C-alpha positions in Angstrom: 71.7 231.6 62.2 70.4 229.2 59.6 67.2 227.4 60.1 67.5 223.6 60.4 67.3 221.8 57.1 64.0 220.3 58.1 62.5 223.7 58.9 63.8 225.1 55.6 62.1 222.2 53.7 58.9 222.7 55.7 58.9 226.4 54.9 59.3 225.5 51.3 56.2 223.4 51.5 54.2 226.5 52.7 55.6 228.5 49.8 54.7 225.7 47.3 51.2 225.6 48.6 50.8 229.3 48.1 52.1 229.0 44.5 49.6 226.1 43.9 46.7 228.3 44.9 48.0 231.0 42.5 48.1 228.5 39.7 44.5 227.4 40.4 43.3 231.0 40.5 45.0 231.7 37.2 43.4 228.6 35.6 40.0 229.5 37.1 40.3 233.0 35.6 41.3 231.5 32.2 44.6 233.3 32.3 46.7 230.8 30.3 49.9 233.0 30.4 49.9 233.5 34.1 48.9 229.9 34.8 51.7 228.6 32.5 54.3 230.9 34.1 53.4 230.0 37.7 53.1 226.3 36.8 56.6 226.3 35.2 57.9 228.0 38.4 56.2 225.5 40.6 57.5 222.6 38.7 61.1 224.0 38.9 60.8 224.8 42.6 59.4 221.4 43.4 62.2 219.7 41.4 64.8 221.7 43.3 63.1 220.8 46.6 63.0 217.1 45.6 66.7 217.2 44.6 67.6 218.6 48.1 65.7 215.7 49.7 67.2 213.0 47.4 70.8 214.3 47.6 71.0 215.3 51.2 68.1 214.5 53.5 67.4 210.9 52.5 71.1 209.8 52.5 71.5 211.4 55.9 68.6 209.4 57.3 69.1 206.2 55.3 70.3 204.1 58.4 67.5 205.5 60.6 64.5 205.3 58.2 63.1 202.1 56.8 63.9 201.7 53.1 60.2 201.5 52.3 59.5 205.0 53.7 62.1 206.5 51.4 60.9 204.4 48.5 57.3 205.7 49.0 58.5 209.3 49.3 60.5 208.8 46.1 57.5 207.3 44.3 55.4 210.3 45.3 58.1 212.6 43.9 58.0 210.7 40.6 54.2 211.1 40.5 54.5 214.9 41.1 57.2 215.4 38.4 55.3 213.3 35.8 52.0 215.0 36.5 53.5 218.5 36.4 55.5 217.7 33.2 52.2 216.7 31.6 50.4 219.8 32.9 53.2 222.1 31.7 53.1 220.5 28.3 49.3 220.9 28.2 49.6 224.6 29.1 52.3 225.1 26.5 50.0 223.6 23.9 47.0 225.7 25.1 49.0 228.9 24.7 48.9 228.3 21.0 45.2 227.5 20.7 42.6 230.0 19.6 39.4 227.9 20.0 37.8 228.9 23.3 36.0 225.6 23.7 39.3 223.7 23.4 41.0 226.1 25.8 38.2 225.7 28.4 38.4 221.9 28.1 42.2 221.9 28.3 42.1 224.2 31.3 39.6 221.9 33.0 41.9 218.9 32.5 44.9 220.8 33.8 42.9 222.0 36.8 41.9 218.4 37.6 45.5 217.3 37.3 46.6 220.1 39.7 43.9 219.2 42.2 45.3 215.6 42.2 48.8 216.9 42.7 47.7 219.3 45.4 45.8 216.6 47.4 48.6 214.0 47.1 51.2 216.7 47.9 49.4 217.7 51.1 49.4 214.2 52.4 53.0 213.7 51.3 54.2 216.9 53.0 52.4 215.9 56.2 54.2 212.5 56.2 57.5 214.3 55.6 57.0 217.0 58.2 55.8 214.6 60.9 58.2 211.8 60.0 61.5 212.2 58.3 61.9 215.9 59.0 61.4 215.4 62.7 63.7 212.3 62.6 66.5 214.4 61.1 66.3 216.7 64.1 66.5 213.9 66.6 69.0 211.4 65.1 71.5 213.8 63.6 73.9 215.6 66.0 74.3 219.4 65.9 77.2 219.3 63.4 75.3 216.9 61.1 72.2 219.1 61.3 74.2 222.2 60.5 75.8 220.5 57.5 72.4 219.2 56.3 70.9 222.7 56.6 73.8 224.2 54.6 73.4 221.7 51.8 69.7 222.0 51.7 69.9 225.8 51.6 72.4 225.6 48.8 70.2 223.3 46.8 67.1 225.3 47.3 68.9 228.5 46.1 70.2 226.7 43.0 67.6 227.9 40.6 67.4 227.1 36.9 68.9 229.8 34.8 65.5 230.7 33.2 64.3 232.1 36.5 65.7 235.4 37.8 66.4 235.9 41.5 63.3 238.3 41.7 61.0 235.4 40.6 62.6 232.6 42.6 
């Protein structure tokens, strides 16, 4: 039996948090290659997660949730994508730098950016899990919940082609 859509999204939050910790560990170890690889994966996974919410969860709850709640969640999503795009670009640039002082400074900036993302993401995920995810399980009937779960699962498995199934 498939987990509910809300549970699948909450499980995805846990996986994202683990990946964030791996990114910070790689940055702290000065491992540009690993940090870049994990950051790119995190960015892609978060984009897929956000897509699932925007295309399926939010529309399913539109009549039950205040528009300002969804607007705030979408604004958070835009913040995450913008910050992560900047961090990915910085890591891409650092991978071509030889000067250790420049690398150290750049890694520090990326680390600060990732801490900001991590902190905002923790609060954002808590709002989702205690708010819209729970609401989905109370306002949608069993058939609607099953359809939502199916669509969310489909979106979360729809990985960008640059990632193999073993990585995703």
